[in-house]
C-alpha positions in Angstrom: -106.7 -66.4 77.2 -107.6 -62.9 76.2 -109.7 -62.5 73.1 -108.6 -59.7 70.8 -111.0 -58.4 68.3 -110.2 -58.8 64.6 -109.6 -55.4 63.3 -110.9 -56.1 59.9 -114.4 -57.0 61.0 -114.8 -55.3 64.3 -114.6 -51.5 64.1 -114.6 -49.2 67.0 -117.7 -46.9 67.1 -115.4 -44.1 68.3 -113.4 -43.4 65.1 -112.8 -39.9 63.8 -115.5 -38.0 61.8 -112.9 -37.4 59.0 -112.7 -41.1 58.4 -116.5 -41.2 57.6 -116.2 -38.2 55.3 -113.3 -39.8 53.5 -115.1 -43.1 53.2 -118.2 -41.4 51.7 -116.0 -39.3 49.3 -114.2 -42.4 48.0 -117.5 -44.2 47.5 -118.8 -41.3 45.4 -115.6 -41.1 43.4 -115.6 -44.8 42.7 -119.2 -44.6 41.5 -118.6 -41.7 39.2 -115.6 -43.4 37.5 -117.6 -45.7 35.3 -121.0 -46.4 36.5 -122.6 -43.0 35.9 -124.8 -42.2 32.9 -123.4 -39.9 30.2 -123.9 -36.2 30.6 -127.0 -34.8 28.9 -126.6 -31.8 26.5 -129.3 -29.5 25.2 -127.6 -29.2 21.8 -127.9 -32.0 19.3 -124.7 -34.0 18.5 -122.8 -32.9 15.4 -123.8 -34.6 12.2 -120.9 -36.8 11.1 -121.9 -36.5 7.5 -121.6 -32.7 7.6 -118.3 -32.8 9.4 -116.8 -35.2 6.9 -118.1 -33.5 3.7 -115.4 -31.9 1.6 -115.5 -28.3 0.4 -117.4 -27.8 -2.9 -115.3 -28.7 -5.9 -114.7 -26.0 -8.5 -112.9 -25.5 -11.8 -112.0 -22.3 -13.6 -112.9 -23.0 -17.2 -112.0 -19.8 -19.0 -110.8 -16.2 -18.5 -112.0 -13.1 -20.3 -111.4 -9.4 -20.4 -114.6 -7.5 -20.9 -116.6 -4.6 -19.5 -113.5 -3.1 -18.0 -112.8 -6.1 -15.8 -111.1 -9.5 -15.7 -113.5 -12.4 -15.6 -113.5 -16.2 -14.9 -116.0 -18.8 -15.9 -116.2 -21.1 -12.9 -118.0 -24.4 -12.6 -118.6 -25.8 -9.2 -120.7 -28.2 -7.1 -123.4 -26.4 -5.2 -124.4 -27.0 -1.5 -127.2 -29.3 -2.6 -125.0 -31.2 -5.0 -126.1 -29.4 -8.2 -123.9 -28.5 -11.1 -123.4 -24.8 -11.0 -121.8 -22.1 -13.1 -120.8 -18.5 -12.3 -119.1 -15.7 -14.1 -116.9 -13.8 -11.6 -115.1 -10.5 -12.1 -112.3 -9.0 -10.1 -114.6 -6.0 -9.4 -117.9 -7.9 -9.8 -119.3 -10.5 -7.5 -120.4 -13.6 -9.5 -124.0 -14.5 -10.2 -124.2 -18.3 -9.8 -126.8 -20.4 -11.6 -127.3 -24.1 -11.1 -128.7 -27.1 -12.9 -129.2 -25.7 -16.4 -131.6 -28.2 -18.0 -130.9 -29.1 -21.7 -132.8 -31.5 -23.9 -132.6 -32.7 -27.5 -135.2 -30.1 -28.5 -133.6 -27.4 -26.4 -129.8 -28.0 -26.4 -128.8 -24.6 -25.1 -129.9 -23.0 -21.8 -128.4 -19.9 -20.3 -128.6 -17.1 -17.8 -128.3 -13.5 -18.9 -126.8 -10.9 -16.7 -126.8 -7.1 -17.4 -123.4 -6.1 -15.9 -124.1 -2.4 -16.5 -126.2 -0.3 -18.9 -124.2 -1.5 -22.0 -122.7 -4.8 -21.2 -124.3 -8.2 -20.9 -122.9 -11.7 -20.3 -124.8 -14.8 -21.5 -123.5 -18.0 -19.8 -124.9 -21.5 -19.6 -124.8 -25.1 -20.7 -125.2 -26.9 -24.0 -126.1 -30.5 -24.7 -123.2 -33.0 -25.1 -124.2 -33.5 -28.8 -123.3 -29.8 -29.5 -120.3 -29.4 -31.7 -120.4 -25.7 -32.3 -121.9 -22.6 -30.7 -122.2 -19.1 -32.1 -123.8 -15.8 -31.2 -125.8 -13.9 -33.8 -125.0 -10.2 -33.7 -125.4 -7.2 -36.1 -122.0 -8.1 -37.6 -123.0 -11.7 -38.2 -122.1 -15.0 -36.5 -119.5 -14.9 -33.8 -118.1 -18.3 -32.8 -118.2 -19.1 -29.1 -115.8 -21.4 -27.2 -117.2 -24.5 -25.5 -115.6 -25.6 -22.2 -116.0 -29.0 -20.6 -116.2 -29.1 -16.8 -113.7 -31.7 -15.6 -115.8 -32.2 -12.4 -119.3 -32.9 -13.9 -118.4 -33.5 -17.6 -121.0 -30.9 -18.6 -120.3 -28.4 -21.4 -120.5 -24.7 -20.7 -120.0 -21.4 -22.4 -120.0 -17.6 -21.7 -120.2 -14.7 -24.1 -119.8 -11.0 -23.3 -122.0 -8.7 -25.3 -121.3 -5.0 -25.8 -124.1 -2.5 -26.4 -126.7 -5.3 -26.0 -125.9 -6.5 -29.5 -127.2 -10.0 -29.3 -129.9 -11.6 -31.4 -129.4 -15.3 -30.7 -127.2 -18.0 -29.3 -127.2 -21.0 -31.6 -126.1 -24.6 -30.8 -125.2 -26.8 -33.7 -125.2 -30.6 -33.3 -123.1 -33.1 -35.2 -125.9 -33.9 -37.6 -126.2 -30.2 -38.5 -129.3 -29.3 -36.6 -129.4 -25.8 -35.2 -131.3 -24.7 -32.1 -131.5 -21.1 -31.0 -132.2 -19.2 -27.8 -133.9 -16.2 -29.4 -137.1 -16.2 -27.3 -135.3 -15.9 -24.0 -132.9 -13.3 -25.2 -135.8 -11.2 -26.6 -137.8 -11.6 -23.3 -134.7 -10.5 -21.3 -134.0 -7.5 -23.5 -137.6 -6.5 -23.8 -138.2 -6.5 -20.0 -134.8 -5.1 -19.2 -134.8 -1.9 -21.3 
């Protein structure tokens, strides 16, 4: 009886070189399809918290016509999460300020912006206990509107002043106490003229 070699275990040493190349290529492909480590990148992976963060919230609280322009008082959440306020004109870029600190003894805090040689805007925050706000000018007391930000709940205001005619901004609390902002206004006007 003649013995025939089992083809599955006994291979001929004279097989074609292409078979060896194909066998090696298949082995490399099989290894790379699941057993290889992940690719290394020089750049850090994206921060999922940044990718998922929404655009800053904002609310237009009031509109004005002053200094030859249309203006909006805008409250928004800043990049660092602060409560910010800006007065923006159609022809003037806004000047944002954030985190106006108010206390019981200093219930009004504001920024003052000289729009041009004649016009100023005073804008800021008042304490929640404030029930009225007025500007003191040559002509007397000029009532100012208060605007509650629906995002933060804070109360803001803005007043446009012609010919730098501003002496004070006064916050009045429910119990009748009055607190002014005279010192900062005087400092601004004294250094700005």
